[in-house]
C-alpha positions in Angstrom: -192.3 64.9 101.6 -190.4 67.8 100.1 -187.5 66.9 97.9 -184.1 67.3 99.6 -182.1 70.1 97.9 -178.4 70.6 97.8 -177.4 73.6 100.0 -176.5 76.7 97.9 -179.3 76.2 95.3 -182.3 78.5 95.2 -185.2 78.2 92.7 -186.0 81.6 91.3 -188.3 82.2 88.3 -188.3 78.5 87.5 -184.5 78.4 87.3 -182.1 77.1 89.9 -179.5 79.7 91.0 -176.3 79.2 93.0 -175.7 81.2 96.1 -173.0 79.5 98.1 -170.1 80.5 100.3 -166.7 79.7 98.6 -163.7 81.1 100.5 -161.3 80.9 97.6 -163.4 83.3 95.4 -163.2 87.1 95.6 -166.0 88.2 97.9 -166.2 84.7 99.3 -169.4 83.6 97.5 -170.3 81.9 94.3 -173.4 83.5 92.7 -174.6 82.5 89.2 -177.4 80.8 87.4 -177.3 77.1 86.6 -179.5 77.7 83.5 -181.8 74.8 84.3 -185.0 74.1 86.0 -184.1 70.4 86.7 -182.8 70.0 90.2 -180.6 67.0 89.5 -179.0 68.8 86.5 -178.5 71.9 88.7 -176.8 69.8 91.4 -174.4 68.3 88.8 -173.7 71.8 87.5 -172.9 73.1 91.1 -170.7 70.1 91.8 -168.7 70.6 88.6 -168.3 74.4 89.3 -167.1 73.7 92.9 -164.6 71.1 91.5 -163.4 73.6 88.9 -162.9 76.2 91.6 -160.9 73.8 93.8 -158.7 72.7 90.9 -158.0 76.3 90.0 -157.4 77.6 93.5 -155.3 74.6 94.7 -153.6 73.4 91.5 -153.9 76.3 89.1 -155.9 74.3 86.7 -158.0 76.6 84.4 -161.7 75.9 84.3 -162.9 74.5 80.9 -164.7 77.3 78.9 -166.4 76.7 75.6 -165.7 78.8 72.5 -169.3 80.1 72.8 -168.7 81.4 76.3 -165.5 83.0 75.1 -167.3 84.6 72.1 -169.9 86.1 74.4 -167.1 87.5 76.7 -165.2 88.8 73.6 -168.2 90.8 72.3 -168.7 92.4 75.8 -165.0 93.0 76.3 -164.7 94.7 72.9 -168.1 96.3 72.8 -166.6 99.7 71.8 -164.7 98.4 68.8 -165.9 100.0 65.6 -166.2 96.6 63.8 -167.8 94.8 66.6 -171.0 94.0 64.6 -168.8 92.4 61.9 -167.0 90.4 64.6 -170.3 89.2 65.9 -171.3 88.0 62.5 -168.1 86.1 62.0 -168.3 84.5 65.5 -171.9 83.5 64.8 -170.8 81.7 61.6 -168.2 79.8 63.7 -170.7 78.5 66.2 -172.0 75.4 64.4 -168.3 74.2 63.9 -166.5 75.1 67.2 -169.1 76.6 69.5 -169.1 73.7 71.9 -165.4 73.1 71.9 -163.3 74.2 74.8 -161.2 77.2 73.8 -158.0 75.3 74.5 -159.1 72.9 71.7 -159.5 75.6 69.1 -156.6 75.6 66.6 -156.0 75.4 62.9 -156.9 71.7 63.0 -160.3 72.1 64.5 -161.0 75.1 62.3 -160.6 73.1 59.1 -164.3 72.1 59.1 -165.3 75.8 59.1 -162.7 76.7 56.4 -163.8 73.8 54.1 -167.5 74.5 54.5 -167.0 78.2 53.7 -164.8 77.3 50.7 -167.4 74.8 49.5 -170.1 77.6 49.7 -168.0 79.8 47.4 -167.0 82.3 50.0 -163.9 84.4 49.1 -160.7 83.7 51.0 -160.6 87.3 52.2 -163.9 86.8 54.0 -162.7 83.5 55.5 -159.5 85.2 56.7 -161.6 88.0 58.3 -163.3 85.3 60.4 -160.1 83.6 61.3 -158.6 87.0 62.3 -161.4 87.4 64.8 -160.7 84.0 66.3 -157.0 84.8 66.5 -157.8 88.1 68.3 -160.1 86.3 70.7 -157.6 83.6 71.6 -154.8 86.2 72.0 -156.9 88.2 74.4 -157.9 85.0 76.3 -154.3 84.2 76.8 -153.1 87.7 77.8 -155.9 90.0 78.9 -158.8 88.0 80.4 -158.1 87.3 84.0 -160.6 85.2 86.0 -161.5 85.2 89.6 -158.6 82.9 90.4 -156.0 85.3 88.9 -155.6 83.0 85.8 -155.9 83.9 82.2 -158.6 82.0 80.3 -155.8 80.3 78.2 -152.3 79.4 79.1 -151.1 80.3 75.6 -152.8 81.2 72.3 -152.3 78.8 69.4 -151.0 80.2 66.1 -153.9 80.9 63.8 -152.6 81.3 60.2 -154.5 83.1 57.6 -155.0 81.5 54.2 -153.2 82.6 51.1 -155.5 84.8 49.0 -155.6 83.7 45.4 -159.2 84.5 44.5 -159.5 88.2 45.4 -161.0 90.4 42.7 -158.6 93.1 41.5 -159.3 96.8 41.7 -160.1 98.4 38.3 -158.6 101.9 38.0 -160.3 103.9 35.2 -158.7 105.7 32.4 -160.2 109.0 31.4 -162.3 107.7 28.6 -163.8 105.0 30.9 -164.4 107.7 33.5 -166.2 109.9 31.0 -168.4 107.0 29.8 -169.3 106.0 33.4 -170.0 109.5 34.6 -172.2 110.3 31.6 -174.7 107.6 32.7 -174.7 108.3 36.4 -177.5 110.3 38.0 -176.5 113.9 38.5 -176.1 113.7 42.3 -174.1 110.5 42.1 -171.9 111.9 39.3 -171.0 114.8 41.4 -170.0 112.6 44.3 -168.0 110.3 42.0 -166.2 113.3 40.5 -165.3 114.5 43.9 -164.1 111.1 45.0 -161.9 110.5 42.0 -160.3 113.9 42.6 -159.7 113.5 46.3 -159.2 109.8 46.9 -161.5 109.7 49.9 -163.5 106.7 51.0 -167.2 106.2 50.1 -168.1 106.8 53.8 -166.2 110.1 53.9 -168.0 111.4 50.8 -171.4 110.4 52.1 -170.8 111.7 55.6 -168.8 114.9 54.6 -170.0 117.8 56.8 -169.7 121.5 56.5 -168.5 121.7 60.1 -165.3 119.9 59.1 -164.2 122.7 56.7 -161.1 124.6 57.7 -160.1 127.8 55.9 -156.5 128.2 54.6 -156.4 132.0 54.0 -152.7 132.0 53.2 -153.5 129.9 50.0 -157.0 131.3 49.4 -158.5 127.8 49.8 -159.9 125.4 52.3 -159.5 121.8 53.4 -161.7 119.3 55.3 -160.6 117.4 58.3 -162.6 114.2 59.0 -162.5 113.3 62.7 -160.3 110.3 63.4 -163.0 108.4 65.3 -164.8 108.0 62.0 -161.8 106.8 60.1 -160.6 103.2 59.7 -157.1 104.0 60.8 -158.4 106.2 63.6 -156.3 109.2 62.4 -157.8 112.5 61.4 -158.2 112.5 57.6 -157.1 115.6 55.7 -158.9 116.3 52.5 -157.3 118.8 50.1 -158.9 120.0 46.9 -157.7 120.4 43.4 -159.6 122.8 41.1 -162.2 120.2 40.1 -163.0 119.1 43.7 -163.0 122.7 44.9 -165.5 123.7 42.2 -167.9 121.0 43.3 -167.8 122.2 46.9 -168.3 125.8 45.8 -171.3 124.8 43.7 -172.9 123.1 46.6 -172.0 125.9 49.0 -174.0 128.2 46.9 -177.1 125.9 47.3 -176.6 125.4 51.1 -179.4 126.9 53.2 -178.4 129.6 55.7 -180.1 127.7 58.5 -182.1 124.5 59.1 -185.1 124.2 56.8 -188.6 123.2 58.0 -188.1 119.7 56.6 -184.9 119.0 58.5 -185.0 115.9 60.6 -183.6 117.9 63.5 -187.0 119.5 64.0 -188.4 116.0 64.6 -185.9 115.4 67.4 -183.6 113.3 65.3 -180.0 113.7 64.2 -179.8 116.2 61.4 -179.3 114.8 58.0 -180.1 117.8 55.8 -178.2 120.0 53.3 -177.4 122.4 56.1 -175.1 119.9 57.8 -174.1 117.4 55.0 -172.5 118.4 51.7 -173.6 115.7 49.4 -177.4 115.2 49.6 -180.3 114.0 47.4 -183.6 115.8 47.7 -182.3 117.6 50.7 -181.3 114.5 52.6 -177.9 112.8 53.3 -177.0 110.0 50.9 -176.3 106.8 52.7 -174.1 105.1 50.1 -172.8 105.5 46.6 -172.4 101.8 45.7 -176.1 101.5 45.0 -178.3 100.1 42.2 -177.8 103.3 40.1 -174.0 102.9 40.3 -174.2 99.2 39.3 -176.5 99.9 36.3 -174.2 102.7 35.2 -171.1 100.5 35.5 -172.7 98.0 33.1 -174.1 100.7 30.8 -170.6 102.2 30.4 -169.3 98.8 29.2 -167.0 98.3 32.1 -166.0 94.7 33.1 -168.5 92.7 35.2 -166.5 89.5 35.5 -165.5 88.3 38.9 -161.9 89.1 38.2 -162.4 92.8 38.8 -164.1 94.8 41.5 -167.0 97.0 40.3 -167.6 99.2 43.3 -167.0 102.9 43.9 -163.7 102.1 45.7 -162.2 101.8 42.2 -162.3 105.6 42.2 -159.9 105.8 45.1 -157.5 103.4 43.3 -157.9 105.5 40.1 -156.8 108.6 42.1 -153.9 106.8 43.6 -152.7 105.4 40.2 -153.0 108.9 38.6 -150.9 110.4 41.4 -148.2 107.8 40.8 -148.3 108.3 37.1 -148.0 112.1 37.6 -144.8 111.5 39.6 -146.2 112.7 42.9 -143.8 111.6 45.7 -144.7 108.6 47.8 -145.1 110.5 51.1 -147.4 113.0 49.4 -149.5 110.2 47.9 -149.8 108.6 51.4 -151.3 111.8 52.8 -153.6 112.5 49.9 -154.9 108.9 50.1 -155.4 109.1 53.8 -153.1 106.2 54.6 -151.9 105.9 58.2 -148.5 107.6 58.7 -148.5 108.9 62.2 -148.5 112.6 61.2 -150.8 115.1 62.8 -152.9 116.3 59.9 -153.9 119.6 61.6 -150.2 120.7 61.8 -149.3 121.1 58.2 -147.7 124.4 57.2 -148.9 126.4 54.2 -146.0 125.3 52.1 -146.8 121.6 52.9 -150.4 122.1 52.1 -149.5 123.8 48.8 -147.4 120.8 47.9 -150.4 118.5 48.6 -152.7 120.7 46.5 -150.2 120.7 43.6 -150.1 116.9 43.8 -153.9 116.7 43.7 -154.0 119.2 40.9 -151.8 117.0 38.7 -154.7 114.6 38.2 -157.5 117.0 37.4 -158.1 115.4 34.0 -157.4 115.5 30.4 -157.0 119.0 29.1 -154.8 120.1 32.0 -151.4 120.6 30.6 -149.6 119.0 33.6 -151.7 115.9 33.5 -149.7 112.9 32.2 -150.9 110.2 29.9 -152.0 107.3 32.1 -151.5 103.9 30.7 -153.1 101.1 32.7 -152.1 97.6 32.1 -155.1 95.4 32.4 -155.8 91.8 31.3 -158.6 91.5 28.9 -161.8 91.1 30.8 -164.0 88.2 30.0 
């Protein structure tokens, strides 16, 4: 005799699926997978879902949803976010600790096991805070933006997720001119050129590596040019204006002279891929775009130059941006001008600068060209002795 089956369950592909009329739902039907091939388990799942729907529609009681379910929804809801892959990594790290918890049970108390485990593994506080920030964002969205089929938010209210005090972050290490000279001497030629451009413009590593000829904008009134990096590629989502002092400008002109007039036979465009050759990108190596500066060659050069390798200080190329910023401040460049030169978010429309404003920015950048320029101040950096 065939096993009696609960109405509303259908076996498809070895898994029981629900297809049942439920008046209180939009569309009047409940359609979803039970995720199991066991009939009794599928029946229990259906009974639980029907009770959840009744509680929600009659009494306004929110269905219980696990943090794992919320994480899946979060990744779909925010799929266009620039840092969504980083968010996914942080959420995956959370799963062994709170994945099975109902989202209304996630708070600073239940997050302690994750925090303590990460601290015991030697993970920096900043990284732990990044993960906590994703959880906080998820819970805030669950309490304000995610509306279910009953017209209820996933959470009644979001708990307060506090970030930890950062006491173990490595400090940036701005270079003085002698340290810069020692470092640049031992860098490969293509990397030295990029580093020299970076320390004279204050741009991010990604902007140097991705700098394109198409972003160049002529400023005939001043006999120069600028670059405008599209805001969709920037961390603060604002267009990034890059002005050039004499050193940065000479680097661009040197590379301009070597730029091919059209795509070469070896360009990846001819293979049906996105172009990555010298025709499109400014900084290349062997005719191809350079993916990153903070590579093995940089790390070897940092050590060879006798720069600190202790955990107290950062050793990456981002130090060049800090170097540029410190030199601007030492040269007495006004705060507002420094903000623009460093690409910090300020709400201004970077494409609407007048020639006089651009000239002020260029003069600010010119003040840090290097030793031997008469307007360059002596820069004294106060640093603790590195161990």
